[in-house]
Kinemage of the C-alpha trace (Angstrom):
@kinemage 1
@onewidth
@group {chain A} dominant
@subgroup {mainchain}
@vectorlist {calphas} color= white
{ca met a 1} P -93.119 -142.773 255.630
{ca lys a 2} L -92.961 -143.827 251.979
{ca his a 3} L -92.396 -140.231 250.868
{ca gln a 4} L -89.699 -139.777 253.543
{ca leu a 5} L -87.849 -142.867 252.327
{ca thr a 6} L -88.067 -141.672 248.727
{ca ala a 7} L -86.639 -138.271 249.705
{ca ile a 8} L -83.797 -139.912 251.624
{ca ala a 9} L -82.997 -142.177 248.660
{ca leu a 10} L -82.978 -139.272 246.197
{ca gly a 11} L -80.762 -137.277 248.553
{ca ala a 12} L -78.331 -140.173 248.842
{ca met a 13} L -78.211 -140.572 245.072
{ca ser a 14} L -77.532 -136.850 244.650
{ca thr a 15} L -74.715 -136.997 247.216
{ca leu a 16} L -73.218 -140.061 245.496
{ca ala a 17} L -73.330 -138.366 242.098
{ca his a 18} L -71.658 -135.283 243.543
{ca ala a 19} L -68.963 -137.432 245.152
{ca gln a 20} L -68.194 -139.067 241.810
{ca ser a 21} L -67.560 -135.743 240.035
{ca asn a 22} L -65.194 -132.874 240.761
{ca val a 23} L -64.457 -129.368 239.520
{ca thr a 24} L -61.167 -127.502 240.041
{ca val a 25} L -60.648 -123.765 239.643
{ca tyr a 26} L -57.074 -122.880 238.662
{ca gly a 27} L -55.067 -120.181 236.969
{ca ser a 28} L -52.075 -117.875 236.998
{ca ile a 29} L -51.447 -114.143 237.127
{ca asp a 30} L -48.255 -112.548 235.838
{ca ala a 31} L -47.057 -108.962 235.781
{ca gly a 32} L -43.677 -108.030 234.356
{ca leu a 33} L -41.776 -105.080 232.955
{ca arg a 34} L -40.050 -105.280 229.576
{ca asn a 35} L -37.762 -102.825 227.817
{ca val a 36} L -36.913 -103.256 224.107
{ca thr a 37} L -34.496 -101.133 222.055
{ca asn a 38} L -34.883 -100.043 218.421
{ca val a 39} L -38.641 -100.520 218.217
{ca asn a 40} L -39.024 -98.030 215.348
{ca ala a 41} L -37.065 -96.434 212.552
{ca ala a 42} L -35.859 -93.680 214.911
{ca gly a 43} L -34.224 -96.282 217.162
{ca asp a 44} L -36.342 -95.505 220.222
{ca asp a 45} L -36.697 -97.772 223.269
{ca arg a 46} L -40.052 -98.863 224.692
{ca leu a 47} L -40.862 -99.835 228.292
{ca thr a 48} L -44.054 -101.834 228.807
{ca met a 49} L -45.858 -103.865 231.441
{ca gly a 50} L -46.815 -107.341 230.209
{ca ser a 51} L -50.460 -107.075 231.204
{ca asn a 52} L -51.301 -110.409 229.565
{ca gly a 53} L -48.299 -112.068 231.178
{ca thr a 54} L -44.622 -111.706 230.317
{ca phe a 55} L -43.347 -115.032 231.670
{ca arg a 56} L -46.609 -117.006 231.499
{ca ser a 57} L -49.889 -115.934 229.916
{ca asn a 58} L -52.579 -115.006 232.432
{ca arg a 59} L -55.471 -117.440 232.741
{ca ile a 60} L -58.334 -118.607 234.879
{ca gly a 61} L -59.839 -121.991 234.223
{ca phe a 62} L -62.283 -124.646 235.295
{ca arg a 63} L -61.559 -128.333 234.820
{ca gly a 64} L -63.574 -131.273 235.939
{ca ser a 65} L -64.418 -134.907 235.500
{ca glu a 66} L -67.241 -137.280 236.320
{ca asp a 67} L -66.822 -140.986 236.937
{ca leu a 68} L -69.300 -142.760 234.655
{ca gly a 69} L -68.286 -146.250 235.769
{ca gly a 70} L -66.563 -148.967 233.819
{ca asn a 71} L -63.288 -146.982 233.775
{ca leu a 72} L -65.006 -144.237 231.775
{ca lys a 73} L -64.972 -140.530 232.651
{ca ala a 74} L -66.571 -137.413 231.271
{ca val a 75} L -64.077 -134.539 231.250
{ca phe a 76} L -64.246 -130.843 230.476
{ca leu a 77} L -62.037 -127.745 230.534
{ca leu a 78} L -62.859 -124.040 230.174
{ca glu a 79} L -59.996 -121.503 230.203
{ca ala a 80} L -60.045 -117.724 229.765
{ca gly a 81} L -57.171 -115.279 229.470
{ca phe a 82} L -57.199 -111.819 231.041
{ca asn a 83} L -55.289 -108.562 231.235
{ca thr a 84} L -53.633 -107.824 234.581
{ca gly a 85} L -53.723 -104.059 234.108
{ca thr a 86} L -57.369 -103.661 233.101
{ca gly a 87} L -59.133 -106.924 233.925
{ca ala a 88} L -60.302 -107.192 230.310
{ca leu a 89} L -60.157 -110.317 228.177
{ca asn a 90} L -56.779 -110.731 226.467
{ca asn a 91} L -58.159 -111.010 222.919
{ca thr a 92} L -59.694 -108.561 220.494
{ca asn a 93} L -62.710 -110.771 219.724
{ca ser a 94} L -64.096 -110.721 223.282
{ca gln a 95} L -64.110 -114.526 223.433
{ca leu a 96} L -64.752 -115.536 227.021
{ca phe a 97} L -63.009 -118.915 226.846
{ca gln a 98} L -60.596 -118.038 224.063
{ca arg a 99} L -57.804 -120.203 225.454
{ca glu a 100} L -59.740 -123.497 225.663
{ca ala a 101} L -63.316 -124.779 225.720
{ca arg a 102} L -63.626 -128.546 225.376
{ca val a 103} L -65.547 -131.561 226.632
{ca gly a 104} L -64.911 -135.267 226.091
{ca leu a 105} L -64.640 -138.832 227.304
{ca ala a 106} L -61.605 -140.612 228.775
{ca gly a 107} L -60.892 -144.262 229.424
{ca ser a 108} L -58.165 -146.899 229.270
{ca trp a 109} L -58.225 -146.529 225.471
{ca gly a 110} L -57.339 -142.824 225.638
{ca gln a 111} L -59.249 -139.552 225.545
{ca val a 112} L -61.374 -137.772 222.933
{ca asp a 113} L -62.061 -134.038 223.324
{ca leu a 114} L -64.344 -131.793 221.259
{ca gly a 115} L -64.195 -128.010 221.131
{ca arg a 116} L -61.528 -125.322 221.095
{ca gln a 117} L -58.133 -126.679 222.130
{ca tyr a 118} L -54.383 -126.582 221.556
{ca thr a 119} L -53.137 -128.046 218.279
{ca val a 120} L -51.348 -131.380 218.065
{ca ala a 121} L -48.264 -129.473 216.902
{ca tyr a 122} L -48.388 -127.274 220.021
{ca lys a 123} L -48.559 -130.270 222.362
{ca thr a 124} L -45.741 -132.022 220.498
{ca ile a 125} L -43.359 -129.049 220.431
{ca leu a 126} L -43.897 -128.476 224.168
{ca ala a 127} L -41.694 -131.531 224.831
{ca phe a 128} L -38.619 -129.922 223.273
{ca asp a 129} L -38.885 -126.135 223.652
{ca pro a 130} L -36.043 -125.008 225.978
{ca phe a 131} L -38.259 -122.390 227.666
{ca val a 132} L -41.386 -124.652 227.594
{ca tyr a 133} L -43.415 -121.760 226.136
{ca arg a 134} L -42.377 -119.298 228.826
{ca tyr a 135} L -41.906 -115.717 227.562
{ca pro a 136} L -44.457 -116.456 224.785
{ca ser a 137} L -44.146 -113.014 223.192
{ca val a 138} L -40.339 -113.186 223.142
{ca thr a 139} L -39.281 -116.642 221.941
{ca tyr a 140} L -40.198 -117.991 218.524
{ca ala a 141} L -41.492 -121.383 219.660
{ca leu a 142} L -45.138 -120.375 220.035
{ca ser a 143} L -45.319 -118.964 216.505
{ca ser a 144} L -44.207 -122.354 215.147
{ca thr a 145} L -47.178 -124.355 216.511
{ca ala a 146} L -49.460 -124.417 213.403
{ca gly a 147} L -51.826 -121.839 214.803
{ca thr a 148} L -51.518 -122.655 218.539
{ca arg a 149} L -55.226 -123.540 218.866
{ca asn a 150} L -58.020 -124.892 216.680
{ca ser a 151} L -61.713 -124.211 217.090
{ca asn a 152} L -64.318 -126.883 216.301
{ca asp a 153} L -61.639 -129.482 216.919
{ca ile a 154} L -61.973 -133.207 217.519
{ca gln a 155} L -58.812 -134.536 219.137
{ca tyr a 156} L -57.666 -137.949 220.340
{ca thr a 157} L -54.873 -138.615 222.869
{ca gly a 158} L -53.658 -142.088 223.768
{ca asn a 159} L -50.925 -143.070 226.212
{ca phe a 160} L -49.240 -146.387 225.495
{ca gly a 161} L -46.333 -146.934 227.840
{ca asp a 162} L -43.575 -144.492 226.906
{ca val a 163} L -45.412 -143.318 223.772
{ca thr a 164} L -48.186 -140.731 223.500
{ca leu a 165} L -50.144 -140.608 220.243
{ca arg a 166} L -52.334 -137.698 219.124
{ca ala a 167} L -54.640 -137.071 216.178
{ca glu a 168} L -57.043 -134.254 215.382
{ca tyr a 169} L -59.588 -133.061 212.863
{ca ala a 170} L -60.702 -129.424 213.064
{ca leu a 171} L -63.869 -128.761 211.085
{ca gly a 172} L -63.754 -126.000 208.500
{ca glu a 173} L -67.550 -125.562 208.538
{ca val a 174} L -67.572 -124.434 204.899
{ca ala a 175} L -70.779 -125.220 203.023
{ca gly a 176} L -70.317 -127.934 200.396
{ca ser a 177} L -66.795 -128.941 201.507
{ca thr a 178} L -65.317 -131.007 204.325
{ca ser a 179} L -61.749 -129.974 203.507
{ca gln a 180} L -61.852 -126.204 203.027
{ca gly a 181} L -60.964 -124.456 206.226
{ca ala a 182} L -60.347 -127.790 207.938
{ca ala a 183} L -57.134 -129.106 209.497
{ca gln a 184} L -55.897 -132.632 210.214
{ca ala a 185} L -52.843 -133.573 212.254
{ca val a 186} L -51.049 -136.510 213.813
{ca gly a 187} L -48.288 -136.473 216.387
{ca ala a 188} L -46.279 -138.715 218.655
{ca thr a 189} L -43.984 -138.198 221.626
{ca tyr a 190} L -41.675 -140.662 223.323
{ca ala a 191} L -40.550 -140.152 226.916
{ca ser a 192} L -38.388 -142.674 228.732
{ca gly a 193} L -35.933 -141.813 231.479
{ca pro a 194} L -33.814 -138.859 230.374
{ca val a 195} L -34.978 -138.933 226.728
{ca lys a 196} L -37.892 -137.107 225.090
{ca leu a 197} L -38.578 -137.230 221.357
{ca gly a 198} L -41.467 -135.848 219.337
{ca ala a 199} L -42.773 -135.284 215.830
{ca ser a 200} L -46.013 -134.035 214.267
{ca tyr a 201} L -47.503 -133.409 210.848
{ca thr a 202} L -50.371 -131.023 210.074
{ca arg a 203} L -52.309 -130.710 206.819
{ca ala a 204} L -54.941 -128.030 206.202
{ca glu a 205} L -56.715 -125.897 203.598
{ca arg a 206} L -56.507 -122.278 204.720
{ca asn a 207} L -58.120 -119.215 203.242
{ca val a 208} L -55.506 -116.936 201.660
{ca gly a 209} L -58.230 -114.664 200.281
{ca thr a 210} L -60.911 -112.714 202.118
{ca ala a 211} L -64.181 -113.618 203.779
{ca ala a 212} L -66.073 -112.265 200.778
{ca ala a 213} L -63.778 -113.877 198.188
{ca ala a 214} L -62.404 -117.005 199.814
{ca asn a 215} L -59.426 -118.777 198.254
{ca tyr a 216} L -58.555 -122.012 200.069
{ca arg a 217} L -55.012 -123.281 199.573
{ca asp a 218} L -52.960 -126.213 200.919
{ca tyr a 219} L -51.008 -125.763 204.131
{ca asp a 220} L -48.352 -128.206 205.428
{ca his a 221} L -46.556 -128.161 208.785
{ca phe a 222} L -43.925 -130.532 210.121
{ca ala a 223} L -42.212 -130.448 213.518
{ca val a 224} L -39.526 -132.671 215.052
{ca gly a 225} L -37.252 -132.415 218.065
{ca gly a 226} L -36.025 -133.886 221.285
{ca ala a 227} L -34.676 -133.247 224.781
{ca tyr a 228} L -32.168 -135.046 226.957
{ca thr a 229} L -31.719 -134.646 230.722
{ca phe a 230} L -28.366 -135.319 232.337
{ca gly a 231} L -28.034 -134.540 236.022
{ca lys a 232} L -29.454 -131.088 236.699
{ca ala a 233} L -29.354 -130.044 233.027
{ca thr a 234} L -31.733 -130.569 230.078
{ca ala a 235} L -30.661 -129.956 226.475
{ca ser a 236} L -33.312 -129.374 223.792
{ca val a 237} L -33.340 -129.042 219.994
{ca gly a 238} L -36.197 -128.466 217.555
{ca tyr a 239} L -36.966 -127.943 213.873
{ca val a 240} L -40.217 -126.825 212.231
{ca asp a 241} L -41.052 -126.429 208.532
{ca glu a 242} L -44.224 -124.734 207.289
{ca thr a 243} L -45.494 -124.132 203.734
{ca gln a 244} L -48.592 -122.170 202.746
{ca glu a 245} L -49.659 -122.337 199.101
{ca gly a 246} L -50.514 -118.868 197.865
{ca ala a 247} L -52.496 -117.392 195.007
{ca ala a 248} L -49.314 -116.136 193.287
{ca arg a 249} L -46.493 -117.879 195.171
{ca asp a 250} L -45.948 -120.195 198.127
{ca ser a 251} L -44.853 -118.886 201.523
{ca thr a 252} L -42.349 -120.966 203.476
{ca ala a 253} L -41.296 -120.528 207.081
{ca lys a 254} L -38.695 -122.453 209.058
{ca trp a 255} L -37.915 -122.426 212.775
{ca met a 256} L -35.008 -124.055 214.553
{ca trp a 257} L -33.631 -123.830 218.060
{ca ala a 258} L -31.293 -125.285 220.660
{ca gly a 259} L -31.135 -124.640 224.373
{ca leu a 260} L -29.943 -125.760 227.790
{ca ala a 261} L -31.806 -125.486 231.097
{ca tyr a 262} L -29.894 -125.970 234.353
{ca lys a 263} L -31.138 -126.149 237.936
{ca leu a 264} L -28.528 -124.206 239.936
{ca thr a 265} L -30.353 -124.862 243.230
{ca pro a 266} L -33.787 -126.302 244.047
{ca gln a 267} L -35.167 -122.749 243.758
{ca leu a 268} L -32.894 -121.127 241.156
{ca gly a 269} L -33.041 -122.073 237.480
{ca leu a 270} L -31.013 -120.863 234.486
{ca thr a 271} L -32.002 -121.331 230.827
{ca gly a 272} L -30.180 -120.270 227.693
{ca ala a 273} L -31.374 -120.732 224.111
{ca trp a 274} L -30.933 -119.760 220.483
{ca tyr a 275} L -33.949 -119.477 218.162
{ca arg a 276} L -33.963 -118.843 214.410
{ca asn a 277} L -36.896 -118.025 212.133
{ca lys a 278} L -36.608 -117.739 208.349
{ca val a 279} L -39.375 -116.871 205.862
{ca phe a 280} L -39.331 -116.990 202.083
{ca asn a 281} L -41.470 -115.664 199.212
{ca thr a 282} L -44.039 -114.040 201.446
{ca ala a 283} L -44.788 -111.197 199.042
{ca ala a 284} L -43.977 -109.736 195.670
{ca ser a 285} L -42.273 -106.762 197.335
{ca ala a 286} L -41.043 -105.756 200.782
{ca ser a 287} L -43.335 -102.731 200.754
{ca val a 288} L -46.462 -104.841 201.251
{ca ala a 289} L -45.153 -107.575 203.558
{ca ala a 290} L -42.028 -108.874 205.238
{ca gly a 291} L -40.602 -110.576 202.169
{ca asp a 292} L -37.653 -112.962 202.511
{ca ala a 293} L -36.287 -112.514 206.018
{ca lys a 294} L -34.301 -114.067 208.848
{ca arg a 295} L -34.101 -113.358 212.568
{ca asp a 296} L -31.989 -114.878 215.347
{ca leu a 297} L -32.751 -114.661 219.049
{ca tyr a 298} L -30.158 -115.275 221.770
{ca met a 299} L -31.698 -115.436 225.220
{ca val a 300} L -30.763 -116.144 228.860
{ca gly a 301} L -33.343 -116.347 231.636
{ca leu a 302} L -33.305 -116.784 235.422
{ca thr a 303} L -36.131 -117.957 237.675
{ca tyr a 304} L -36.296 -118.004 241.457
{ca glu a 305} L -39.107 -119.929 243.125
{ca leu a 306} L -40.206 -118.143 246.289
{ca ser a 307} L -42.627 -121.028 246.783
{ca arg a 308} L -44.285 -123.752 244.730
{ca arg a 309} L -46.743 -121.127 243.497
{ca thr a 310} L -44.802 -117.862 243.258
{ca thr a 311} L -41.867 -117.263 240.911
{ca leu a 312} L -39.606 -114.280 240.299
{ca tyr a 313} L -38.148 -114.133 236.784
{ca ser a 314} L -35.779 -112.104 234.623
{ca glu a 315} L -34.239 -112.468 231.188
{ca ile a 316} L -32.112 -110.666 228.631
{ca asp a 317} L -32.332 -111.275 224.893
{ca ile a 318} L -30.605 -110.038 221.758
{ca gln a 319} L -32.416 -110.259 218.452
{ca lys a 320} L -30.619 -109.894 215.098
{ca leu a 321} L -32.858 -108.992 212.144
{ca asn a 322} L -32.136 -109.470 208.457
{ca gly a 323} L -34.042 -108.879 205.216
{ca gly a 324} L -37.725 -108.107 205.539
{ca tyr a 325} L -37.707 -108.425 209.340
{ca ala a 326} L -35.340 -105.460 209.496
{ca thr a 327} L -36.699 -103.220 206.742
{ca gly a 328} L -40.035 -104.580 205.487
{ca gly a 329} L -43.531 -104.936 206.799
{ca thr a 330} L -46.254 -102.383 207.408
{ca thr a 331} L -44.080 -100.707 210.076
{ca arg a 332} L -40.580 -100.137 208.813
{ca leu a 333} L -37.979 -100.696 211.514
{ca asn a 334} L -34.842 -100.059 209.499
{ca gln a 335} L -33.043 -101.784 212.375
{ca thr a 336} L -30.929 -104.916 212.405
{ca arg a 337} L -30.621 -105.442 216.153
{ca gln a 338} L -32.871 -105.267 219.218
{ca thr a 339} L -32.100 -105.895 222.887
{ca gly a 340} L -34.780 -106.820 225.400
{ca ile a 341} L -34.776 -107.062 229.200
{ca ser a 342} L -37.697 -108.466 231.200
{ca ala a 343} L -38.388 -108.961 234.911
{ca gly a 344} L -41.448 -109.700 236.978
{ca ile a 345} L -43.430 -111.994 239.255
{ca met a 346} L -45.825 -114.853 238.456
{ca his a 347} L -48.257 -116.600 240.813
{ca val a 348} L -50.257 -119.751 240.078
{ca phe a 349} L -53.355 -120.836 241.962
């Protein structure tokens, strides 16, 4: 009888522990067609299928939490990207959870996560990108996020009323130095009623040399922007400034954008935006890199929600290229204008 009672007690404890934790499987799969003009010096068009996701990057993930008591939770998230056409991972390094792999603790004081995760700049800019990172390979917003993700990252998030504060420290893991290869950032967003505002600052020491002959140099990144919703419309503006110290000269990049999203019906959405990207002093000559350059993107996109999970999408964009973006780089375009058209279907689960 004693052994039976012990077994019942252990079983009840196991059931209770299971009831206090949960794991969710989620993801999205996207397949779209895209045609772009003037992709080479001959002026040829190219038609492709966005196997990694045209509208939204493909992913499958696992997220979960465990109630530890005292308003404290253990949390984790693992997220992998994949190729629709082949089923392969969507990165060249064969990283299983290349998108995110983090674990942490959350409470009334906020949340601390450790592992691979999105940068503070990425999470800040999300509040004021007109396309909210949709069409990631088309718009310029994703390239402005200070690297998109950091590995070996320690990140804090705290929600205090209308204000969200973030801070991170990504380890460089360089022997004899805590700064080389490392990145630190702080960010804040304010959201109240129709208004969203955000700003972030990132400081790092990045290697501008090679693995064999490392040369760590200062890197600075600043982002600021906001969005305002009035009725069925949301207007967004953003500005990003990035400077990488180089061995011979500094490289500077600037991004700016403005856009308007409008809900025509509960299912039909229309978004229009302008993005600009300018780079300076990126190389001694245009034959080895882009050099000074500017590009402007004008874009209009439509979405139709067949359901809460399935979306049809289409967009048209015109890109104007100047300087090194038109004639420089390892592949010479010798083109000043490109037109793109995309259409497809995306399903989330």
